[in-house]
N, C-alpha and C positions, 0 to 999 in steps of 0.2 A: 410387621413391616417396620414399626417405629424402632424396635430393637435393632433390626438388621441396618436401618440408616444411621442410628446412633453409634452402632458398632464402627462405623467409619471414623468418628471424630477423635477417639483415643489414639489411633493410629496417625492421624493428621497432626495432632496437637504438637508432639516433640519438635517437628521439623517446620511447621507452618507458622506456628504462634509465637516461637521465640525470634527475637531479631537476629538476621544473618550476621555471621562475623564479617569483619574486614579482612577479607582473605589476604590481602597484600599489605595490610598495614595502612597508616594514614597517608594522605595524599599531598605530602609536602606543602599543605596550607594553600593550595591554589583554588579551592572550592569554598573558601570562607563565605559565611553568610554575608549578604549585602547589608548596607545600613538602611534601616527602614525609613520610608518617607513619612513625614508628620501626618498625624490623623489617621482615620480609619482607612483601610485599603479599599480602592474603589474597585468594583466588579469589572473584570476585563472584558466581559461580553458587552456590557453596555458602553464601555470606552470605545471598543472595536465598531459597535453599530454606529456610534456619533461619528467616529472618524470615517467610516465609509460613506455615511451620509454626506459629511462635509466635503469628501472627495467628488462625489457626484454633483454637488451644488457647485463647485468650483472654488470652495474656500480651501485652498491647498495649505495654508498655514494652520488652520484648525484641524485639517485632516492629519498633518504631520504630528501635530500636538497630541491628539488623542490616540492616534495609531501607536505612537512611541510609548504613551502612557499605558495603553492596553498591553504591550508587550512587556513593560516593567511589572505591570500587575500580575500577568500570567506567570512570569518568572517567580515573582515573590510569593505568589500563592502556592507554587510547587515547592518553594524551599520551605515554607511554614508548614505544609502538609508532611513533608519528609521529616522535618524536624520534630513536629508533634508525634508522628508515628513511632520515630525511634524513641523519643522521651517517655512516651507512655507504655511502650512495650517493655521498657527497662524498669520502670516504676510501678507498673501493674502487670507482672507476669500471669498468665493464665494457669490454672490449676487443673491438671488432668482429672476426670472424674474417677471415683473410687468404684467399689462394688456395693450392692445392696439398695435397699429403698432410699430415695432421697440423695444418692451418692452424686447425682449432676449438680446439686444446688452450688456447691463451692465454685464450680466452673461457671455457672451463671452469675454468681456474685462477683467473681473476677472479670467476667466479660462485661458486666454493667459498669464496674469501676473503671476498667480500661475506656469504655465508651465515654463515660463521663470525663475522664481525664483529657480525651482526645478533644471532645467538644469545648471544655473550658480553655484548653490550650490554644485551640484554633480561635475561638471567640476573642481571647486575650490579645492574641498576636495580629488578628485581623481587624480588631477594633469594632467588632460587630458579629452577629451570627453568621456562621459558615453557610448558611443556606443562601445568603445572598450572592454567593459565588458559584452557585451550580448552573453551569452554562448548557446550552442545547447541545446534542450530538453533532450537528452541523458546525456550530462555532468551535467545538473542540476540534473537529476535523480539519477546519481551516487553520487553526494554529498548529496542528501537527504536520500539515502540508506546508506550513510557513506562508500561507496567502497574505497575511498583513504585510509582509515584505514586498509582495507585487503592487499593492496600493502606495507603499510608501516610496518605491522607486520611481513611480510615475509622478507622485506629489513632489518630491525633491527635485526632479527635473523642470517641473513647472516653476519651482522656486529657484532655479538656476543653481542649486547645491550639487554639483556633479559628484564629488566625493562621496557623499552620503547616498547618493543614487546608485552609485556603482556597489557601494557596501550592501545596500538593500537588495539590489538586483542579483548579486552573487550570492548571497544568503539564500534568496529565494531558489535559485537555479541549482544550488548544491543538494537541494531536497526535491527538485523537479528537472533532472537532467534531460528529460525528453521535451521540455519547453522550448520550441524553436524561437518563439518571440524573445524569450529572455536571452538566448544565445545571441540573437541578432542585436538586442539592446546593448549588450556588454561590448560587443564589437563597436557599435555605434559610439558608446562612451569613451572607448579607447581613442577613437578617430578624434572626437570632440575634444579630448585632453591632449591630443597630438602626442600620445604615448602609447606604444604597443604593448609594453610590459607594466601596464597600470597595475598597482598593488590590489590584489583581490582578498577583501577580509571576508570570512563567514561569521557573522555575529553570533550565531547559535552553534558554533562548532564545538563538539565534545571535546573536553580537555584531553582524553586518553588518546584520541585520534590526531590531536595536534602534536602531542609528544611522539606518538608513533611515527608521524610524517617527517618530525626532526630526527628521530632516530634513523629512517630510511635514508634521509639525505646525508647524514654523516657516515653511515655504513657505504653507501655508494661512493663517498669521497675517501673510503679506506681509513677513515678516522675511527677506529673501533672502539677507543675509549669513551668518546662522547657518545657514540652510538649505543654503547651499553647503559650509559647514564639515562639517555631519553627512552630507550626500551624499558628499563626497569620503572622509570617514573610513570610511563604509560600503563604498565601493569598495575602500579598501585593506584592510579587514577581509574583504570578500569573497574577493579574490584570495588572501589568506593562508590563508583557510579552504579555498579549493580546493587550495592547495599541500599542506596537511595531509591533506586528503581523498585526494589522490593517492598521498601517501606511505603511507597506511593500505592502500591497494590492494596494495602489495608486502608480501611475507611468506612464510614457511616453506610449501612445499608438498611433498606426496609424490608423487615421480615414479614413478607407478603405471603400468602398461599401460592405454593407452586404444584404444578401437576407432574407426575412422574408415573409412566406406565398406566395411565387411566385413573388413578386415584388422587383425591386431594391431599396434599402434604401440609403438615403444620408446622410449629416451631421447629421441632428437632430437625425435620427435613431442610428446612428454610436455613438453619444455621449450618448443616452440613454442605448444602448447595453453596452458600456463601463462601465457606472456607475452601471448598473445591475450586471455586472461581478465583479466590486469591492465590492459591496453590498454582493454578494455570498460569495466572498473570505473572507470578514471580518466576515460573519456570520460562515464561516467554521474554523475560529480561535479557536472555542471551540473544535473542533475535533483535531487540532494539538496540543493544549496545555492540553487537559484534559486527555490524556493517556500517559503512560510511554513509553519511547522509545522501538521500536519494535512492540508495539501493532498495529494491522492491522485494528482495529475497535475501536471506543469510548466506548467500552463496560465497561472497568473498569474506571469510570470516577471519577477522583480524587477531582473535585471541590465539590460535594456533601459530599463526605467522610470527607473533611476538617471540614465541619460544623458538621458532625456525631461525629467526634472525639472530637471537641471543645465543643458540648453540655454536653458531659459526662465529660470531664475534669473539666470544669467550675463548673459543679455540685459537683464533688469530692473535690474542693477547697472552696466549700460553696458561690460562686458567682451564685446565682439562676436566677437573671435578666438576667445575660449574657448566662446562660445555656437556659434560655427560649428563648432568641433572636435567639441563634444558632439553636435551635430544630425548630423554626418557620421558620427559613431561610431554612433549610433542606427540610421541607415540601412544600417549593416552587417548589422544583425539584422533590420530591416524595411525593405528597399529599396523597396517599393511604397507607402509610407505617403505619401500625396499631402500631407498637412497638413505634415509635417515636411520634405518636398522644398521646399514652398512657403517654409517657414521658412529653409531654407538660402539660397534666392534672395533672400529679405529681408535675412538677416544680411549677405550678401555686397554688397548695395546699401549697407550702412551703414559698410563699411570705408573707411578713408580712402584717398586716391588712391596713396599709396605702398606699398600692401599689395595684392599680386597674390591674389585669391581663389583661384586654382588652386594656389597654394603652402600654402593651409590645408588640411591633411590631417585625417582622422579621428583622434581620441586615440590615442596610441600604446599604451596599456595594452590597450584593447579590441581594436585592430587586430591586436597580437600574439595575444592570446587567440583571437580568431576564426580567425585563420590557423593556429594550433596545433590548434584544434578541428577544423577541416576537414581537415587533414592526418591527425589521428587517424581520421576517419570514412573516408578514403580507404584508410588502412592496414587497417582492420578489414574493409572490404569485400574488399580484396585477400586478406587472411589467410582470410576466410570462403570464398572461391573456392578458394584452396589446400588448405584443411583440410576442406572438404566439408561446411560447415554454413551455413544461412540467416542473413542479417542484413539488417533493414530499418531505415534511419536514422529515429528519431523526430524530429518537429519541436519542438526544444526552445524555440523563441521565440514560440510562440503566446500570445496574452494575450486576455483578455475585457475589460479596461479599463485605465485609466491616469488620467493628470492630469485633473482637471476645472477648466476655466477657464470663466468665464461669458462674457467678452468675448474675440472672436478677430477677427483682422484678415484680410481677403480677401488672396489672393496678389497681391504687386505693389503693395500699397498702403503707401505711407510716411507713416504720421500720427505726430505726436508723441505720445509715451505710449501708442500703440496696443498691444494685447495681441497675443501670437503664438498661432498654432494649437496645440492639444494634441490628445491622443488622445480620442475620444469615449467616455464611460463608458456602457456598456450591458450588459445580461445577454442571454446567448443564449437562444433559445426553448427549451423543454423538448424533450428527445430525441424525434425522430420515427421511427416505425416504418417501415422501407423495405419495406413489403408492404401489400395492400389490407386495410383493417380492416372485417371483417365478424363479425357474431354472429347467434345466434338459429336455428341449425341444429337438427337433431332431436337429442333426448336418447338415442335408440336403444334404451333399456330401459324396460319398461312401468311399473315402480314409481318410477322416477327422478322427482322433482317439482322444477320450476323455482320458485325463491324470488326472486331479485333479478338484474337486468342490470346493465350498465355504468353507465347513466343513475341507477339507483336506488342504486347504490354509489358515486356521486359520482366517477367516474373513466372510464378507457379499458380496454377488453377485460378485463372483470371478469365473474364470474358466480358466483352461489351456488346450490347445488343441495342438496336433502335426499334421503334414503333411497337413497343409492348403496350403502350397506350395510344389511343387515337387522340387528335386535337380536341374533340369534342369531350372525350373522358378527361383530359387534363383540366379543361375549364371547369367541368362538373365537380371534379375532386377539389380544385383550388377553390371554388366557391363554397363547398360543404366545409372546408377547413376552417374558414373564417367563422363558422357558427359552432364549431365543436372544440377548437383548441383552447387550452388553458396554458397560461405563462408559466413556464418552468415545469411542465408536466413530465413526470418521470425524474425529475432533479429536485424533489421536495420542494417545488415552488420557487426555485431560484430563478430570477428573471434572467440572469447571465451567467450560467453554469460554466461555460467554456472561455468566454471573453467578455469583459465589461463593455465592449463596442458593439455588441449585439444583443437583441432580444430573441429568447428561445421560447417557442411555443410547442406544444404536442398534443396528440390524442391517440388513444387506442381504438381498435375495432369495435370492442364491447361498448364503449362510451358513445361511438358513432351510431351503433345499432340503437342504444337507449334513447339517444336525442331523436333519432328517427321515429321510434315508436311513440314517443311523447310529442311528435309534431314540431319539434324546435328546428328541425332540418328535414330535408326531404328523405323519406325512407328508401327512395330509390337510390339517392345518392349515397347514403349510408351503406346500402346494400353493395353499391359499386365498390367502395373501400374493401369490403370483404372480398368480393368476387376477384378484383385484380391481384390482391395479395395472394389469393389461392392460384391464379395464373402464373405469378411470378415463381411460387414454389414448386409448381409442376415443371416449368421450364429449366430452373436449376436441377432440379432432380434428374431430369432427362439429359441435359447438355453434358453434366459431369459424370453421366453413365453410372449413377450410384446403385448398388446392389440391393440396398435396403431403403425403407421409406425414409423420407426427410419429413421431419416435423417441425412445426413453428416453435421457436423458443420465445421470441418477442416481436411484436408488430407495433409500429409506431409511425404515426403520421407527423412529420416534423416541419417547422418553418423557422428560418433564421432571418431577422430583420436588422438591416444596419440602421444604428441610431445616429440620427442627425447630430452634427456638431461634434462628432468624435472620430471622424474618419480621417482627418489630415495626418500626414506622416504616419500612417498605421502601418506596421510590419508584423503585426501577430497574425495567428491562425484563427479561423472560425472554429475549428475543432483541432487540438493539438494531435500530433502524430501518436498512434497506439495501435495495438492489436485487439482483435475482439475476444480471444479466449486465453489471453495470457498476459503477463505484466512485462511490458516492454522495457528492457534496461539497455539503453543505447551504448553507454559506457562500457559495458561488458559485452556488447554485441550479442546479447541473449534475450530471450522471452521466456520468463519463469511461469509455467502452467500450473499455477496454485492459487488458492482464494487470496484476495477477493476477486480475481478474474473469473469470468463466466466460462470455466474450463470445459463446460459440457457443449459450447457452441462450435458447430463444425463449418458451416457456410454462412455467408452474409450476401446481402443484395441491397441495393438502392435504386428506387425507380423514380425518376425525376418528373415533377409535374409542370415546370415552367422554365423560362430562360430569360424573362425580362427583368434581370438584375445585373449588377456588375460584380465581378470576382466570383468567389464561391466554387472555384475549380477542385474537383476531387483529385487527390494526389496519392500515389504509391511512393514509398521510399525504400531505401536499404534499411537494415536494422539499426543504422547509426542515427536514424530519424532526421538525417540532413540531406542526403543524396536522393533527389527525386527520380524515379525510374519511370514514371508515366503521369501524365496530367490530362484530366478528362473535364471538358466544359459540358455542364448539364444542359439538357434541353428536354422538352415534352416528350414523353414516351422512352427516353433512353433509360437503360439499365445497366448497372455494372454489378458483377457478381464475382465472388472470390472465396477461397477458403479461409476460415477465420482466425488461423494460427499466426505464429511469428514470421512466417514466410512472406506475409502480406501486410507489413505496417502501413498505415494509411491515415489521412487527415483531410481537412477542408481548408482552403485558402479563405482570406478574409472576405466577407460579403461587404462591399464598401458603399453599395447603393441598391435600395429596394429589397424585395423579400424573396428568399430561395426556399421552395418547398419540395418534399420528397417524401416517399413512403420508404422507410427503413425496415428491413426485415432480417431477422436472424433465425439460422434453422439448426436442429439438433438431429442426430441420428439416433439418440437415446430417447425411447418414449418416456422415461422416467421424468425427463426435463421438459415435457410438452407445456406449452404456455397454458396456464390454467384459463385465463380470460378467452383464449382461443377455443377452448373446448367449450366454455360457456356460449361463446358466440355461435359455434356450430350448432348447439342445442336450440339457441334463438332462431337460427335460419331454418332449422328442420320444422319448428313449430310454425314460422311464417310460411314456409313452402306447403305445409300441411293445410294451413288456413286458406291459402291461395287456392288449393285444389278444391276445398270445401266451401268456397266462396263466402265465407263468414270471417268476421274479425277475430283474431286469435285471443285466447283468453290467457293474456300474460300479465303477471304482476311485475311491473318493472323493478320493483325493489328486490324480488325474489330471483328473477331470471337475469336481469342485466346489472 
């Protein structure tokens, strides 16, 4: 087995371990390294924690100081890691292993030398050990989603620094376009400034996207010379950023034991695993760089669009060879694009007689890039087979729109001054549900009353019901909630995962049963939580007339509590607009059904326990995450249920006073995605029922069963 795993490494080494080339050349010096601050670099996660703590304590000057320092530290750390990775890859190349006994030793020696170089380089530039800068996954996620800018815009407003607040708000919004609060904040800032066209600056904008935007601006103004300048600059910057992204994929790893196919793997397998992860990371750089900030999928891929714009711009300035090179480059990514294929034929007809059209190839920068990318894909698939994991290659080059040209020339027509085909700009239709849409089935229970159907709620696969719970059951559930809920449950302990103005608490069915068995809450009340969730499941399955069994995917009792002193002039949401099984992209008017979304969820339901609070209305919106199509005021026993896809974007308005509690339910039609805790809860209930019938205490070990 060791030989089989080790055999993957020689194949990976030539492409994975050498620094990737600067496909498009240097980036005109726009990404030069920043001047380091004096002294050791402070860990960004500690600065971030200090800034957030200062924000919540009302010390906004300290909050701004530490949050800005955290962002600088994070940028500097990234620069140092990329620089050291490139430096050590060049100075300490890895040696492919030969044949025979001990043939792998030169490789390990080179590997250790590179690791020593990397560690030394980082320590020298960081002013201390690199281990000080290892942040938690939650903190890294916050910086990836630009959460620090959310705190900054609030703090700057408190300090009456409107311009800086606008910059921070816009920077956050560019990575979170579904965030309704930030949309409203930016509008408010414009009103405060008395200027509708307030300058919006994205502080974390990728250089190649800025150049791309400038190119588009000049292209649309018919200034094709300047458009070419900026598009070419954007490509150089893109490939430079790709090189940096790839360099950041390499770094120190702990070679621990890994398990593959049921056996314990050792050092060889760990190394192979590590480098496959590096290869996948580098392969995914296309996803990171090819989309504008805030895109949740590489659907609007800017790399092919560069060449689409360029082929036309070069045509308009009379450089037909370059136009042909760009058009052929574009076809490397979209070989079936009939419009651009027609353009290739047209450009070839414009060449002078001394030029052989067959000698004009696709641009070398993209040709090399695509070749490298395809080889990476083949290596990953081969490694996946050898290491025993599954891998499916995403389509990185899908796009929903492109250049927009009013005038287009039919293929084969040679008309002076004629326009050339571009891509048609259009939006895809809203996601379709791949099953029969039916509703209106029996509600099963005598007291449950129908309120509104899909048509009355202005949507698809929606229903509103009342009296699913009695008032007594609501009181009992609300009472047990206080005894079982944990702050931040389901969100890694985050007190305020959706908004800093509310506290979030939650608990699962299994936890409720565990607490009931231990006597920490009433076992009868814990059992009620289980029973009413099953009641809701049966109602949803029956009302929507499903032909197959509906399984629990996740069951969660949740409460949202308004934090005192933080409700003045509040205009955010308790839960931002989202869909339950896809990644909502309001700008594209799409919902991408791909990880990290819970793509297996099919139906959702919310069963409300109380109404003694202010705000907290449940809302449906259009896919733009702005246009509200229905608003529902929670009350005891009310249940809203709907299909989980992009046809039903929804959110929760701010809870401005009191506590709002509900049982949140997600269901799946795929038994492979049944909720594990629910299966365990079913087993516990069966034991309890058996014990009740036998009139003796169940022999349950809470640690094993619960």
